N, C-alpha and C positions, 0 to 999 in steps of 0.2 A: 571479566566484566559481566554485568547483567545486561542483556539486550532484550528490550521489549519492543516488538514490532506490531504496529497497529494499521489495519486497513483504514482508508479514508471513510468518512460518513457518506450518506446518500447525496449525490449531486443532482442538479437539474439536468434535463435534456437540453442539448444544444446542437443546432444544425446551422452551419455557416455555408454561404454561397461560395462558388468557385472564386478563388483569388482573395478570399477574406482571411485566409490563414487557418490553422488547426483549431478545432474546438477545444476549449479549456474551461468547462463550466464551473460556476460556483456551487456551493452547497445549497440544497433545497431547504425549506423550512424544517422538514423532518431531519435532514442531515445536520442542521445547526443544533437541534435538540440532541441528536446522537453525539455530536462533538462535545457538547456540554456534559453529557452523561459520562463519557469516557474520561473527560478531564477530571470530573469529581471523583471517579473511581481510582484514578492513578495519582491524584494529588498528594496522598499520604505515603507514597512509595519512595520517598527520598531520592527523587530523580536529580541527576547532576547535569544532564544535557539533553536537548531536544533537537532532533534532525527531522527534516521532511523533504520529500520529493518537491521539486520546484513547480509542479503542476498545482493549479489553484485548489482543487478539491482536497489535496493532501495537506497543503500548508494552512488552509482554512480550518481543517480538522485539528491541526496542532495548536492553533492560536488560543483557544480557551485554556488549555493546560499551561501554555507559556505565560499567559496573563496571571493565572493562579499562582504560579511558582516564580514569577518575575525573572524568567529565563528568556534568552534570545533563541531564535530558531535558525539552525544551520540548514540552508537549502541546497539540495544536491540534484544535479541534472542526471546523474547516473542511476537514480532510483525512480525515474519517470516510467510511465506505463507503456505497454505495447502500442497503444492508440495515440501516442503523442503527436503524430503527424496527420491524423485523420481530421476531416472537416466536420464529421458528425460524431456526437457522443450520445448514445442511447443507453440508459440504465438497463441492466439485464432484465429487470422485471417488466420493462415496457417493450422488449424486443418481440418481433413476430418472425415467422419462418421466411417472410419476404425481405427482411432487412439484409443489406449487403454483407454485413459481418457474419450473420448467421449462415448465409449461403456459402461464404468462403470457408467457414469452419466445417460445414457439412461435407464440402468437397475435399478439404484437407485441413485437419485440426491444427497444423502448424502454420497455416496461411495467415493467421492473425499477427504473426511475428514479422510480417512484411518480407518474407523470404530469408530472414536472417535470425532464426531461432538461436543459433550458437553465439552470434554477436550479442543478442539481447541477454542471454544467460551470462556471458563473460562480463558484460557491463554491470549487471546486477550483483554478481558475486564480487567483482572488484570494488563496487560501491560499499557493500557491507564490510568487506575486508578493510577498507580504508577507515570506516567508522570504528571498527574494532581496534585497529592499530593505534588510533588517535585517542582512545578512551580507556586505557588499561585501568582496571580497578574501579571503574565508575559504573553507574546505572544510567543507561541511555534509552530514550524512547524514540523510535523511528516511525514516522507516519508515511505510509506509501500506498501501494496498490495491490489488488488481488493477484494478478499474474506475477508481479514482482515477488510477492510472498510465496506463491506456489512454486515458482521456478527456483527460488532460493532454498526452500525446503526440499525440493527435488534434488538439488545439488548436495545439500547436507546429508540427506539420507541415501543418496545413490539410487534414486528411483529412475525408472525408464520413462515415466509418463508425467508431464508437467501438470496434468489435470487431476492428480490424485487428491489434492486438497484445494477446496474453494472457500476462502474465508468470507464471513458475513461482513456487512458494514460495521466498522469499528471492532471487528474481531481481533483478538490479541494472541500473538505467539510469544512465548517467553523462552529465552535461550541463555545459556552461559557460554562464554567464548573467551579464548586466549589467543592473542596475536602471536605470542612467542612460540607456542607449541601447535598452532593451527587447530586447537581444540574447539569443537562445536557440539553442544549438547542441548537437545530440545526438552524443555520442562513442561510445556503445555501448548495446546493448539486451539485456536478459535474460541477463546473465552468471550462470552457475550452476555453474561448475567447482568452487566451494567445497563443494557438496553432492553431488558426483559419487559419493563413496564411502559416502554415508549410505543405508542400505537403507530402502525404502518398505514399511511394514508395515500 
């Protein structure tokens, strides 16, 4: 099968008070433009199926392509990001050295996985394996998150460091995969030409 993995577009910042549940921000105005751009870019690719993480920023990024192609979106909890339980979401571009997540990362790069890096990795790999197994011979677009993509690529390539690849907003990874033989081949990483003319504000 052909597997096209897309990072979500730029979301808003969201900070929730204690007891209000985890942050799950929608796309910003810039993010909505990025989502439209990646949809237009992928619309001619003969896509058979669309999958998205169940987090808002991922499935909102998938929606323009789903509308263009008149396809439903399969939402998956196993492709959610490492921050799914945090009450604060700050886009990386807005982070400062004083932010809690930055402090945690500087003290221990694996701290952002809430003490369970291997559990996160197993969940992500199992999620992609399930998508591959269910879509033999098809072209599938999966909208998810930066660390989901980085850890999955780390797994496929046998890398020791999950931070070797950091995809941009709506950055695209293309792979070929076979459920029967466990075959995974990476064809491209972090394609971003489709958002080249969108201004970052």
